[in-house]
C-alpha positions as CSV (number, residue, x, y, z in Angstrom):
1,M,0.0,0.0,0.0
2,K,1.5,3.3,-1.1
3,V,1.5,6.0,1.5
4,R,1.0,9.5,0.2
5,P,3.3,12.3,1.3
6,A,0.3,14.5,2.1
7,A,-1.0,11.9,4.5
8,I,2.4,11.6,6.2
9,L,2.6,15.4,6.6
10,H,-0.9,15.5,8.0
11,N,-0.5,12.7,10.5
12,G,2.9,14.2,11.5
13,F,1.1,17.6,12.2
14,V,-1.6,15.9,14.3
15,F,1.0,13.9,16.2
16,L,3.1,17.0,17.0
17,A,0.0,19.0,17.9
18,L,-1.2,16.3,20.4
19,Q,2.3,16.3,22.0
20,L,2.2,20.1,22.2
21,F,-1.2,20.0,23.8
22,S,0.2,17.6,26.4
23,G,2.8,20.2,27.2
24,A,5.7,18.0,26.1
25,V,7.8,20.2,23.9
26,I,6.6,23.5,25.6
27,G,7.5,22.0,28.9
28,I,11.0,21.2,27.8
29,Q,11.5,24.7,26.4
30,S,10.3,26.2,29.7
31,K,12.5,24.0,31.7
32,L,15.6,24.8,29.6
33,S,15.0,28.5,29.6
34,E,14.2,28.6,33.3
35,T,12.1,31.8,32.9
36,E,9.2,32.4,35.2
37,I,5.9,32.6,33.3
38,D,3.5,35.4,34.2
39,Q,0.2,34.0,35.4
40,V,-1.9,36.7,33.7
41,S,-0.1,37.2,30.4
42,G,1.0,33.6,29.9
43,D,4.0,32.2,27.9
44,P,4.4,34.3,24.7
45,K,6.4,31.5,23.0
46,A,3.7,29.0,23.7
47,Q,1.0,31.4,22.5
48,I,2.8,31.7,19.1
49,I,3.0,27.9,18.9
50,F,-0.7,27.4,19.5
51,V,-1.7,30.2,17.2
52,S,0.2,28.4,14.5
53,I,-1.5,25.1,15.3
54,Y,-5.0,26.8,15.2
55,G,-4.1,28.5,11.9
56,I,-3.2,25.2,10.3
57,T,-6.2,23.5,11.8
58,L,-8.5,26.2,10.3
59,L,-6.9,25.6,6.9
60,L,-7.5,21.9,7.2
61,I,-11.1,22.4,8.3
62,L,-11.8,24.6,5.2
63,R,-10.8,21.6,3.0
64,Q,-13.8,19.6,4.3
65,W,-16.0,22.2,5.9
66,K,-19.3,20.5,5.1
67,Q,-18.3,17.3,6.9
68,F,-16.8,19.5,9.7
69,I,-20.1,21.3,10.3
70,R,-22.0,18.1,10.3
71,V,-19.7,16.6,13.0
72,A,-19.2,19.8,15.0
73,T,-23.0,20.4,15.4
74,R,-23.6,16.8,16.6
75,D,-23.4,17.8,20.3
76,K,-25.3,21.1,20.9
77,L,-24.5,21.1,24.6
78,L,-20.8,21.1,23.8
79,L,-21.2,24.1,21.6
80,L,-23.3,25.8,24.3
81,L,-20.7,25.3,27.0
82,V,-17.9,26.8,24.8
83,G,-20.3,29.6,23.9
84,I,-20.9,30.4,27.6
85,A,-17.2,30.6,28.2
86,L,-16.9,33.2,25.4
87,V,-19.9,35.2,26.5
88,S,-18.6,35.2,30.1
89,V,-16.3,38.0,29.1
90,S,-19.3,40.3,29.8
91,W,-19.3,39.4,33.5
92,S,-15.7,38.4,34.0
93,F,-13.5,40.0,36.7
94,A,-10.7,40.0,34.1
95,P,-12.4,40.4,30.7
96,D,-9.2,40.8,28.7
97,V,-7.8,37.5,30.1
98,T,-11.2,35.8,29.6
99,L,-11.4,37.0,25.9
100,R,-7.9,35.8,25.1
101,R,-8.2,32.4,26.8
102,S,-11.7,31.8,25.5
103,V,-10.4,32.3,22.0
104,A,-7.7,29.8,22.7
105,L,-10.4,27.5,24.1
106,I,-12.3,27.8,20.8
107,G,-9.1,26.8,19.0
108,T,-8.6,23.8,21.2
109,T,-12.2,22.8,20.7
110,L,-11.9,23.2,16.9
111,F,-8.8,20.9,16.9
112,G,-10.8,18.2,18.7
113,M,-13.7,18.7,16.3
114,Y,-11.3,18.3,13.4
115,L,-10.0,15.1,14.7
116,A,-13.5,13.7,15.0
117,T,-14.2,14.8,11.4
118,R,-11.0,13.6,9.8
119,Y,-10.6,10.2,11.5
120,T,-13.0,7.3,12.0
121,P,-13.4,6.1,15.6
122,S,-11.1,3.2,14.9
123,E,-8.5,5.5,13.5
124,L,-8.8,7.9,16.4
125,L,-8.2,5.0,18.9
126,R,-5.1,3.9,17.1
127,L,-3.9,7.5,16.6
128,F,-4.0,8.2,20.4
129,A,-2.3,4.8,21.1
130,W,0.5,5.6,18.7
131,T,0.9,9.2,19.9
132,F,1.3,8.4,23.5
133,S,3.2,5.2,23.0
134,I,5.8,7.2,21.1
135,G,5.6,9.7,24.0
136,A,6.4,6.8,26.4
137,L,9.4,5.8,24.3
138,L,10.7,9.4,24.2
139,S,10.2,9.7,27.9
140,V,12.5,6.7,28.4
141,V,15.0,8.3,26.1
142,F,14.9,11.6,28.1
143,V,15.4,9.8,31.4
144,L,18.5,8.1,30.0
145,V,20.0,10.8,27.8
146,L,18.6,14.1,29.4
147,P,18.0,13.2,33.0
148,N,18.0,16.8,34.0
149,Y,14.7,17.1,32.3
150,G,13.4,13.5,32.3
151,L,13.7,13.3,36.1
152,M,12.4,15.8,38.7
153,A,12.8,16.3,42.4
154,Y,9.7,15.6,44.4
155,Q,9.3,15.4,48.2
156,G,12.9,14.8,48.8
157,G,13.4,12.2,46.1
158,I,13.9,11.8,42.4
159,V,11.0,10.7,40.2
160,V,10.3,10.3,36.5
161,R,8.4,12.8,34.4
162,G,9.7,11.9,31.0
163,I,9.0,14.5,28.2
164,Y,6.1,16.0,30.1
165,R,6.1,19.0,32.5
166,H,5.1,17.1,35.6
167,K,5.2,13.5,36.9
168,N,1.4,13.6,37.5
169,L,0.7,14.5,33.9
170,L,3.0,11.6,32.7
171,A,1.1,9.2,35.0
172,R,-2.3,10.3,33.8
173,L,-1.3,9.9,30.1
174,M,0.4,6.6,30.7
175,A,-2.6,5.2,32.7
176,L,-4.9,6.1,29.8
177,N,-2.5,4.8,27.2
178,A,-2.0,1.5,28.9
179,A,-5.8,0.9,29.2
180,T,-6.1,1.9,25.5
181,L,-3.4,-0.6,24.4
182,L,-5.2,-3.4,26.2
183,L,-8.2,-2.9,24.1
184,L,-6.1,-3.2,20.9
185,V,-4.5,-6.5,21.7
186,P,-7.2,-8.9,20.4
187,S,-7.5,-7.1,17.0
188,S,-3.7,-6.6,16.4
189,R,-2.2,-10.1,15.8
190,R,0.7,-9.0,13.6
191,H,1.9,-6.1,15.8
192,R,0.9,-7.6,19.1
193,W,4.5,-7.5,20.4
194,V,4.6,-3.8,19.7
195,I,1.5,-3.2,21.7
196,W,2.7,-5.3,24.7
197,T,6.1,-3.5,24.6
198,S,4.3,-0.1,24.6
199,F,2.0,-1.4,27.4
200,G,5.0,-2.4,29.5
201,L,6.7,1.0,28.9
202,S,3.5,2.9,29.9
203,V,3.0,0.9,33.1
204,G,6.6,1.1,34.0
205,L,6.6,4.9,33.6
206,L,3.4,5.1,35.6
207,L,5.0,3.3,38.5
208,L,8.3,5.2,38.2
209,S,6.4,8.5,38.4
210,T,5.2,7.4,41.9
211,S,1.9,9.1,41.2
212,K,-0.7,7.3,43.4
213,S,-3.6,9.1,41.7
214,G,-2.4,7.9,38.3
215,L,-2.1,4.3,39.6
216,V,-5.6,4.5,41.0
217,L,-6.9,5.8,37.7
218,F,-5.3,2.9,35.9
219,L,-6.8,0.3,38.3
220,I,-10.3,1.8,37.9
221,L,-10.0,1.6,34.1
222,L,-9.0,-2.1,34.4
223,A,-11.9,-2.7,36.8
224,L,-14.4,-1.2,34.3
225,L,-13.3,-3.5,31.4
226,P,-15.0,-6.7,32.7
227,I,-18.2,-4.7,33.5
228,Y,-18.4,-3.4,30.0
229,R,-17.6,-6.8,28.6
230,G,-20.5,-8.2,30.6
231,M,-22.8,-5.6,28.9
232,Q,-21.9,-7.1,25.6
233,L,-23.3,-10.5,26.6
234,K,-26.9,-11.6,26.1
235,D,-29.4,-10.0,28.6
236,T,-29.9,-13.4,30.4
237,I,-26.2,-13.4,31.2
238,A,-25.5,-9.7,31.4
239,V,-28.1,-8.8,34.0
240,P,-26.8,-11.1,36.8
241,F,-23.3,-10.2,35.9
242,L,-24.0,-6.5,36.3
243,L,-25.9,-7.1,39.5
244,I,-22.8,-8.8,40.9
245,A,-20.6,-5.9,39.7
246,V,-22.9,-3.4,41.5
247,V,-22.8,-5.4,44.7
248,V,-19.0,-5.8,44.6
249,S,-18.6,-2.0,43.8
250,G,-20.9,-1.1,46.7
251,V,-19.1,-3.3,49.2
252,S,-15.8,-1.9,48.0
253,A,-17.0,1.7,48.3
254,M,-18.2,1.1,51.9
255,W,-14.9,-0.5,52.9
256,L,-13.0,2.4,51.4
257,L,-15.1,4.9,53.3
258,D,-14.6,3.0,56.6
259,N,-10.8,2.7,56.0
260,L,-10.2,6.0,54.2
261,E,-7.4,7.2,56.5
262,F,-5.6,3.9,56.3
263,V,-5.8,3.8,52.5
264,L,-4.6,7.4,52.1
265,N,-1.7,6.8,54.5
266,S,-0.6,3.7,52.5
267,M,-0.6,5.9,49.4
268,G,1.6,8.5,51.0
269,K,-1.2,11.1,51.4
270,D,-3.0,12.5,54.5
271,I,-6.7,12.9,55.1
272,T,-6.6,16.3,53.5
273,L,-5.2,14.9,50.2
274,T,-2.0,16.9,50.5
275,G,-3.9,20.1,51.4
276,R,-6.4,19.9,48.5
277,T,-9.4,19.7,50.9
278,Y,-8.4,23.1,52.3
279,I,-8.4,24.6,48.8
280,W,-11.7,23.0,48.0
281,A,-13.3,24.4,51.2
282,A,-12.0,27.9,50.5
283,V,-13.2,27.7,46.8
284,I,-16.6,26.5,47.7
285,E,-17.0,29.4,50.1
286,K,-15.9,31.8,47.3
287,I,-18.4,30.2,44.9
288,Q,-21.2,31.3,47.1
289,E,-20.5,34.9,46.1
290,R,-21.4,34.2,42.4
291,P,-23.0,30.8,42.3
292,L,-24.9,31.1,39.1
293,L,-22.4,32.6,36.6
294,G,-19.1,32.5,38.3
295,F,-16.2,34.9,37.9
296,G,-15.8,34.5,34.1
297,Y,-13.8,32.0,32.1
298,S,-10.2,31.9,33.5
299,G,-11.1,35.1,35.4
300,F,-10.4,33.9,38.9
301,W,-6.9,32.2,39.4
302,L,-4.8,35.2,38.4
303,G,-2.5,35.6,41.4
304,E,-2.5,38.0,44.3
305,D,-4.1,40.8,42.4
306,S,-7.2,38.8,41.5
307,E,-10.3,37.4,43.3
308,S,-8.3,34.2,44.1
309,V,-6.4,36.1,46.8
310,D,-9.3,35.4,49.3
311,V,-8.6,31.7,48.7
312,L,-4.8,31.9,48.8
313,K,-4.7,33.8,52.0
314,N,-6.5,31.0,53.8
315,I,-4.3,28.1,52.7
316,D,-0.7,27.1,53.0
317,W,-0.4,26.4,49.3
318,K,0.3,30.0,48.3
319,G,1.2,29.3,44.7
320,A,-1.9,27.2,43.9
321,P,-2.7,27.8,40.2
322,N,-6.2,26.3,40.4
323,A,-8.6,24.3,42.7
324,H,-7.1,21.0,41.7
325,N,-10.6,19.9,40.9
326,G,-12.1,20.3,37.5
327,L,-15.7,20.7,38.5
328,L,-14.9,23.3,41.2
329,D,-12.8,25.3,38.7
330,L,-15.6,25.1,36.2
331,W,-18.1,26.3,38.8
332,I,-15.8,29.2,39.9
333,D,-15.4,30.2,36.3
334,L,-18.9,29.7,34.8
335,G,-21.1,29.0,37.8
336,F,-23.9,26.5,38.2
337,L,-24.9,27.2,34.6
338,G,-21.5,25.9,33.2
339,V,-21.4,22.9,35.5
340,S,-25.0,21.9,34.6
341,V,-24.4,22.1,30.9
342,F,-21.2,20.1,31.1
343,L,-22.6,17.4,33.3
344,L,-25.7,17.1,31.2
345,G,-23.7,16.8,28.0
346,F,-21.3,14.3,29.7
347,L,-24.2,12.1,30.8
348,M,-25.9,12.2,27.4
349,S,-22.6,11.2,25.7
350,Y,-22.1,8.4,28.2
351,I,-25.6,7.1,27.5
352,R,-24.9,7.3,23.7
353,G,-21.7,5.4,24.3
354,L,-23.5,2.6,26.2
355,R,-26.0,2.3,23.4
356,W,-23.2,2.1,20.8
357,L,-21.6,-0.7,22.8
358,R,-24.8,-2.7,23.1
359,L,-25.6,-2.3,19.3
360,T,-22.1,-2.9,17.9
361,K,-19.9,-4.5,20.6
362,S,-17.0,-2.6,19.1
363,V,-13.7,-1.9,20.7
364,E,-14.1,1.8,19.8
365,A,-17.3,2.0,21.9
366,L,-15.4,0.3,24.7
367,W,-12.7,3.0,24.5
368,V,-15.2,5.8,24.7
369,L,-16.7,4.2,27.8
370,E,-13.2,4.0,29.3
371,F,-12.2,7.6,28.4
372,L,-15.3,9.3,29.7
373,P,-15.1,7.9,33.3
374,F,-11.3,8.6,33.2
375,M,-12.1,12.2,32.4
376,L,-14.6,12.7,35.2
377,I,-12.6,10.8,37.8
378,D,-9.4,12.6,36.9
379,S,-11.2,15.9,37.2
380,Q,-11.5,15.2,41.0
381,D,-7.7,15.7,41.3
382,A,-6.9,18.0,38.3
383,S,-8.3,20.9,36.4
384,N,-9.0,19.2,33.1
385,I,-12.4,20.5,32.1
386,L,-12.7,23.2,29.5
387,G,-9.0,23.9,29.4
388,Q,-7.5,26.0,26.7
389,N,-4.4,24.5,24.9
390,D,-5.1,21.3,26.9
391,I,-4.7,17.7,25.8
392,F,-7.6,16.3,27.8
393,W,-10.1,18.8,26.6
394,A,-9.1,18.3,23.0
395,L,-9.4,14.5,23.5
396,Y,-12.8,14.9,25.2
397,V,-14.2,16.9,22.3
398,A,-12.8,14.4,19.8
399,V,-14.2,11.4,21.7
400,V,-17.7,12.9,22.4
401,L,-18.1,13.8,18.7
402,S,-16.8,10.5,17.5
403,I,-19.8,8.7,19.0
404,P,-21.9,7.9,16.0
405,V,-25.6,8.8,15.8
406,L,-27.3,5.5,15.8
407,G,-30.8,4.9,14.6
408,H,-33.1,2.3,16.2
409,R,-32.1,-0.3,13.6
410,K,-28.6,1.0,12.8
411,A,-25.8,-1.1,14.2
412,Q,-22.7,0.4,12.6
413,P,-21.0,3.8,13.0
414,E,-21.5,6.4,10.4
415,S,-19.1,6.1,7.5
416,G,-17.6,8.9,5.4
417,F,-14.7,10.0,7.5
418,S,-11.3,9.2,5.9
419,A,-7.8,9.4,7.3
420,G,-6.3,9.2,3.9
């Protein structure tokens, strides 16, 4: 099969863009320059890079704009949420920052929409696996060749962060990638050794990062797989299987609540989750000042001269850049309105994914149902919802829009998307 140069260039651009969204190359540049980035104005070099990405993305969108519009309008709640972020400039406490970052958010969203337009769900699944498997390989190279960047100091020790800006980001990406690779094993006989090697690298890096939250995420994704597999069975088998899963999950949750302090201590964390609960309490109190609309998109966490000073003065974590909780950050930015639109859209996407799995029993549907819980659970420890220039928001948009619109008798995803 002859590979066209245009396809190579296109896939190379997408691969590089995904790595940039993950902060890989930009993180390296920031580390080497050792310059402090202003919290309000941002990194000018990064801004130039992302403006270039969005410019190229727009050009690619114009080549197939009809298909793009059909895919982009598939999820109206997603469009509404991004629209609220843009309109929030009218009530933001920092309208200039809100305007600039909401434009970047639109660019990030357009990139995710383009991925869903250009690639089939199967191609998207493999694209993500290849991208972050190569990221895992490069991370190993950096640890061995450039340890000053590939390693980082953390709590008196040295841990792995690879090509990414922080060990926790490495862990989150490797947890997701390892779970993705497991889904590809049954259908990839010829390249199975490559998948298992990449899986081993991903799990190894996850462990070497010492990120307990990343490990918990990976274990949750593993636990979800047999539940989803059970849903693919006939109803006579699936119903008791799922009932057992619910009972086991309930017992496990009760045990966890009863032994929470022991579990956290064994993970190297205290009952405050390394101070996060203090931040959450202070943020919740601040939310009560503007519960419906919030302080405007990215209009809160802007240092000592912003509204976040009321939170920062009450916690020991003076340099906290966000609430370390995606839903709380969304609420502080866009209020109850933004949180409601996001959760409703998330729920509807998850239901569509479940229906897709029941009708097609496809590995792509399995991956969607793995990614969506990953996104929501991860948001309890990181600010990953509605992030501009952010890999997880770009992936979320692509995944949500890749869920096919299935009719009552339709059992296959929509065709018409080509990666060629």
